[in-house]
N, C-alpha and C positions, 0 to 999 in steps of 0.2 A: 497185753495190747496197748495199755497206756504208754509204756515205754517205746513201743514201735511208733505210735503216732508222734510222739515227741521227736524221735530221731528222723521221722519222714519228712520234717522241715528241709532237710538236705535234698529232697527231691530224688531223682533217679540214682544218685550216688549215696543214698542213705544204707549205712552199714551198722550192724550190731556185732560188736566184739565178743569173742568167745569169753573173755573175762568178764564182761557185764552180763552175758547170757547165762553163765554157769549156774546162778542162783535160780534160774528159772527152769532148769531142765526138769523134764518130766513128761507126762501123758499130754499135757496141752501144748508144750513145746514140740514134742513129736508130732502131734497133729497139724501144726503149722507148717512143719517140714514137709509132711505127706501133702498138703494142700498147696506147697510151693509158695505159701506167703513168705516163708524165709528159704533162702537157697545158700547152702553152704558153698563158700569159695574155697579155692585152693589154699593150702596153709601158706602163711606169709614167709618169705624167705629173706627179708631184709629188715633191719632195725635202724632207728634214727641214730645219728651220731650224737656224741656227748654234747651238752648245751655250749660249752666254750672250747671244744676241741679243735686243734690246729692240724689234724692229720691230713686234711685235704680230701678225704673221700666224701662221697654224697651220701652213703648209708654203709651199715655194718651188715655183712652176710651173717645169717643165723646158721649155726652148725648144731647137730645132735651130739649131746654128751649123756649117754646112757638113756634114763627116762626124762631127762631134761634136755633143754636146748639153751644155747648160749650165744650172745653176740658180743664178740670180743672188741675192745678198743685197740687199735694198732699201737698207741702210744702209752697207754697207762693201764696195766692189768686191774688196778683198783676200780676202773669204770666199766669193766666187764659186766654184763647184764644177764642174769640167770632167768631163764623163762620156763614156765611149764607148757603142757599140751594146749591147754585153752588159751594162752597168750598168743599162739599162733594161728588160732582159728578165727574165722569171721564169718558172717551171715549177711547176704544181700537181702534187703527188704524189698520185696515184689509189691510196688504200689498198687497194681491191679488186684492182687490177691488180697491185700489189706483192705482196700475199698470194698471188696466182696464180702470180707469178713465183718466190716462195720455194717454194711447193708443187712446181713444175715442177723447180727446181734439187735439191730434196732427193729427186726421183723417187718421189713418193707416188702411191698409187692414189686416184682420185677427183679432185675439184675443189675449190678454195677457195670457201668460202661464209661469210657472216656468220650467227652463231647467237644473237648477243645484242649489246648495245651494247659495242663495243670488243673482241669476242671472235670470232675466226674459227676454223672447222673446216678444216684445210688438207687432209684425206684420211687415208690409212693407210699404214704401212710395208708392206713386203713380207711381214713376220711378223704383219700385222694389228693393229698398234698405232696407235690413233688420235692424230693430232697436232694440237694447237691453237695459236693464235697471239694474241699481244697486243702492240700497239705502244707503249702508254702505260703507264708505271708505275702511275698512278692507278688503272687498272683492275684491277690486281692486288689491291688492298685492298677491292675490292666484295664485300659480304657474301654475294651469291649465286653468286660465281664457281665455287667448289668444287662446289657442288650441280649447276650446270649441266653442268660438265664430267663429273661422275660419271653424271649422267642420260644423257648422250650417248655416254658409253664403255662403260656396262653394267658388267659385272663385270671389264672388260679395264683393265690399267694404261695410263695416258696419258702422252703428253709434251706439254709446253707450252713453246713458243718466245716469249721474252719478254725485256724488259730485266732485268738482274741485280737480283733482289729483296734486301731486307735479310735478315739472317742468320735472324732468328726466323720471317719469312714464308716464307723457303726451307724451314725445317725442318717448318713447318705443311704446306706443300704435298707435301714429301715423305711425311709421315706419312699424307697423304690418297692416296697411290699415284700422285702426279703427279711425273713426272721433269721438271725445268725445265732448260732449256738456252738459252744467250745466242746473239743474232743472229750474233756474231763467229765462233761455232763452225760454225753452220749455212752461213754465207756465205764462210767461208774456203776458199781453193782447197785441192783435196785434196793432202795430203802425198804424196811419192814413194812408190809402191808401193800406194796406195789406188786403188780403182776410181773413176770419174768421179763416181758417185753416192754418195760417201762421206758427204754429208749424211744419207742414210737410215740409214747405220750408227750415227751418233751419236744420231739420233733413236730409234733402237731399241736400247738399251744391252744389250750381250752378257749382262750378268749383273746382277740386282738386288742381289746381295750384294757385287760387287766395287766397291771404292772406287778402285783404280788398275789400269787395264788397260794392258798394255805390248804394243805391236805391233812384234815383233822386226824383220820384213822391211822395214817402212817407216821405223823409227826414230821413231815417234810413240807418245805415251801419252794415255790419257784419264783426265783427273782432274777431279773436281768439275763434270762434264758439259761438259768442255771439251777439245779436241784440241789438244795441244802436240807440236810437230814438232822433233827435235833434228837438227843436222847430223851426218852421219856420223862426223866426227872426235870429237863430243861424246858420242853415244850410247853407245859401249862404256863410258864412265865412269859414265853413269847406270845401265847394265846391272849394273855392279858394286855400286852401292848397293842395287839390287834383289836381287842375289844374296846379299848380306850380310843384308837385311831378312828373307829367306826362311831364313836358317841360324840355328844355336843363338846366335851372337854376332852381333848386328845392326849393331856398329860396324864402319865401314869405315875402316882406318887411312889416313893420307894416302899412304903409299907404295903401298897397294894400288890407290888411284884413279891415281896417277901412272904406275903400270906399264903403263897402256893408251897413254898418249901421250908420256910422259916430261916433260909439263908439270907445273907446280906445282898441287897439288890445290886450293889456295885460288882460283887462276885458273879451273880447270875448274868448281868449284862456283858461282863468281861468274857464269860464262856460263850455266850451267844455270838458275840463279835468274833471270837476264836474260830467257832465253826464256820462263820461267813469267810473269814480269811483262808482257812483250810480248804475252801471250796474254790479258791483261785483269785479272790478279790484282795484288794489292799486294806490296810487299817482304816485309811481315809474313807474307802468305800463303806466299810462297816459302820464307822461312826456317823457316815452320812444317812445310813438307813436307820440306825438307832442313835437318836441324838441325845445327848446328856444336857438337861436343863439344870444348871448348877444350884444346888441347895433345894431343888423341889423334886426331881424325879427324871423321868425319861419319856421320850416321845418317838413314836414311829413316823418317820418322815415319808409318808405315803398319801396321796389323795385318797381319801375314803371311796370316792367313786371308782377307783382303779384297784380296788381289793376284792378278790374273789375267794370265797370259802367253800371247799368241797367237804361235806360231811361224809 
């Protein structure tokens, strides 16, 4: 599903090639075909010409050669391309069907429907928060986007599932009362200790004022609309950063972090930052959250009034 949301940036022309799809074949893939989230197209019959070919043709016809297929170069047999059956298959991504799958995975009430060009209404969370969806970054910049979401939401705050917007645009959407969340968070498997419908919990943020939400039981945090799960060996060290951030002295000395595992503080912090980067953030973002105070230790760069701990 995460691959499909990445490819959906192409809009109605979104295609999954057979060669890319092959490693995903199985019961889940078959289910998406049955639900017409994926629609198989006719086998392709043409292949691109050689990169520097001077044959003058626009494309090369594909011919069957036993169990294989071949696209011959009319000038140089060394440039002939041998293909297998998966190379000539392709699947169209039905965006309406994909929107419905996202709505179902997030356990929303209602059903997905298009409400404007490139904008879907996915339904509501259990708390009654309306959730919208955009596949293409270009739709985020449309002038009428915020008025449409406001009109459909009424006086309620809304959540928008979308590709990660530029910082200035994200700030504008937040100011408009729209909580923006990335596909990678909604489609990620639930961390240990979360219910199966954890997508709904991140779509319905627990606190509009909280910048960092720490889930003690599962060892996960929510930061900038993304769920980041830490291994159980690493989470106690992050908890110590949080503990210090909530105290009078927010600096966590190296020894204070190392006391949890006996490992070097620099290694622990590096692994924490790696987990943050693996969730879609940049190295700069990770270092912005966990700041190095050279020669002394580390500090969590969060206003303590905007930290929420869920035991």
